[in-house]
N, C-alpha and C positions, 0 to 999 in steps of 0.2 A: 302882877300884871293886871290892868283894869279889864273888866268884862266888857268887851266891845259889843254894844247892843244897838240894833236898828229897831226903831218903832215904826212899823208899817200901818198906815191908815188909808182907808177908802176915800175919805175926804170928800163925800158927796153931800151928806146930810148937813153938814156945817155950812155948805155953800147954798143949799136950797131951802133950808127950813129955819125960820126966824127963832123959834124956840131953842133949837139945837145951838144955833150961832150965838145966842145970848149966853148959854151955858158954858160953851167952849169957844170963845173968840179967837183962839189960836188953834182950833181944832182939837178933836179928841186926842189925836196923835201927839199935839203939843201939850196937852194936859198930862198924858201918860209920861212923854219924855221928861217934863218938868218934875214929876214925882220920882222917877227913877234917878234923875240927876242929883237928888238929895243924898243918895248913897255915893260917897267919893270913890267906891269901888267900881262904879258903873260909868263907863264912857259911853254916852248916848247921843245918837243922831236919829233923824226921821227920814221917811220915805213915803210917797203916796202913789195911789193908782195913776195919777196923771203925769208922773214923772216918766222920763225915757226909760224904757224897760222896767216901768213901774219902781224905779229907784233900786232895782235889785239886779244889777249886772253881775256877771261872773266874778269880776274883780272884787266888788264890794261884798258879795256873800262870802268869798274866800277869806276876807278880813272880818268877818261877823262871827262872834261867839254865841250870841243869842238873838233871835228874831221874835218880836212881838207882832201879833196879826189881828187887826180888827176890820171886818167886812160885814156888809149887810145887803145893800141894795144892788150891788153890781158884781156878784161873785162871778158871773158868766163872763165879764169883761176882762178878767185877769187872764193874761196870755198863758196857754199851755206850756209853751216853752219855759217861761219863768217859773211855773209851778213845778215842772220836772227839774229845774235847777235847784229850787229850794228843797225838794224832796232829796235830791242827792246830798246836799249839804247837811241835811238832818241825819241821813245814813252815815255820813262821815263824822258826825259828832256835834254839829250845831244844835244848840237848844232852840226850842220853838214854844211860845206861850201863845195859845189861841184864846181869843177873848169873845165872849158873848155870841153874837150871831155868826161869828167865825166858825161855828160848829157845821154850818152849811158851806164853808168855803172849799174851793177846789182842793187846796193842800191838805186840809183835815180830813175830808172824805178819802182822798187818796191814801194818806198814810193809815187811816183807820181800816179802810177796805169794807165800810158798812155804810148804810144810808145816813146815819148820824141824825135821824129825824126825832122829833120830841113834840110835846103838847105846849101850848103857849097862850097867854092871854095878856093883853095891854090894858090894864085897869088901874095902874098906880097903887097896886096893893103893897102891904108890908111884906118884907122878907127877912127871915132870921136865918143867917148863915151860921150853922152849927159846926164847931170845930170837932171833928169826930177822930182826928189823929193828932193828939196834943203834942206828941214828940216829934212831928215832922218839921223839917226846916222852913217849910213854906208857911206854917203856923206860928213861926217865932214872933214873940211880942203880942200875941192876941190873948183875949180872955176865952171864956166858954163859947161865945158866939159874937157875930157882927150883925148889928140891926140896921136895916136900910128901910127907911120910912116909906119910900116909893120906888117901885121897881116893875119890871114886866115879868110875868110868871113863866117859867119854864117847868114843865112837868114830865114825870115819867109815864111811859117808858122811854128811855133815852137809848137809841139803837146805835151803841158803840160797842166795841169789844170789852171784855172784862179788863179793868184797869190794873196797873201795878198796885196802886194805892189810892184809896178814897180819903182825901183830906178834909172836904167840906160836903155837908148835906144841908140843903135849903128847905125850910118850911115856909109856905106862903099864907097870907091871910085868907085866901080862898079855900085852904085846906090841902092843896097838892104839895108833894115833896119832890126833890130833885137832887141828883148827884151832882152838885155845883162846882166841885173841885177834885180833878182826877189827874193821875200821872200816867203816863205811857213811855215806852221806849221802842224806837225803831233803829235798828242798826246800833250805831254808837250815840245816837241823839235822844236826849230826854225831852219829853213833850209834857206840857201842862195845860189842861183846859179849865178855865174859870168862866162861869156863866154870868154873874152880874156885870152890867155895863151898858144898859139900854141908853140910847142916845138923848132922850127927852128928859132924863133925871141926872142930877149931878153926882153920879156914882163915883166917877174918877177924881172928884174933889174930896171924897171921904177919906180921912187920915188912915183908917184901918184898911181900906181897900188899897190905898197907896202902899202900905206896909206890906200887903200880900204881893203886890206886884214886884216890889224890891226884893222880897224874899224869894219869889218865884224865879227871877232872873239869876240870882246867885245860885239857887238850887240847880237850875238848868245848865249852868256853865260846865263845860268838860274841858279841863285843862290839858288833856293829852293831845298830842299831835293829831290832826285829821286823819282819819282812816281812808286815805286817798284810794286804796286799792280794793275797797269793799265791793265794787261792781265788777271786778275782774274775775275770770274763771280760767286760770291758766292750765294748760295741758302739760303735766310734768312728765318728761321722758323717762323711760325706765332707768337709763344710765344715770339719771339725777336723783333717784330714790335714795333716802337716808340709809336703807339697808340694801344689800345685794338681792336683785330680783331676776327671775327668769320668766319670759313671757309664756303665759299658758293660755291656750284656746284662741279663738279668733277675736278680732277686734274691728270696730267700724273706723276708727281714727288713726292716722299716722302720727308719729312723734311730732309735737309742736303744732299740730293742726287744731284749729278752733273747733269747739263744740257747737252743738245745735242750740239755738235760743228762740 
């Protein structure tokens, strides 16, 4: 089965900044989608902030295996209802790839439970993305590092939880370092954060960066049926216990009554 992937883009800088528009005439989401489509196992479509329900209706998310997310200028314009919808799908098993300034997106901060703050500098400096986990599927096909001639610096400390795995660590021309590729899991959903992707540089046209994106989508894919009951907390009556039970002591709830949340 193909990995049904939705590439979500904020789609603002491409409309308002001539430099960004020149680099990405089809939008950054368009460039990312085109790169993913080179993998015959990935079935890709796009959605943007300007679409109805930001292009992320209940029905569409239910049919999505992996969602990629790029946002920067308008994090606050994303509907809280849609964010909660995406969060639940991640819990159920949908993969999520968060890109560049998406570290401050509502969905990433909600799933991380931390400020997700970092240092930054926009100086067009060189970035060397070191592969520190050579055996990881996201690093498939790469050498020791990926060299980006111009990028925005992101520096430590990066206020996120301890990741499951660190795949990349970046060094910048100005001397800073950054954990630039990390994996997390929330519920049944795999999450990958990848920092390179500043809009005024052609980073998503770089063949090695495109390979990382394809690898990440395939890694994040969970072929198991969605864990649709993950948010349920059923009260199991005594008579339905696997072994015979006798009620002991007082209790707050009657059989079948919902608990407090």
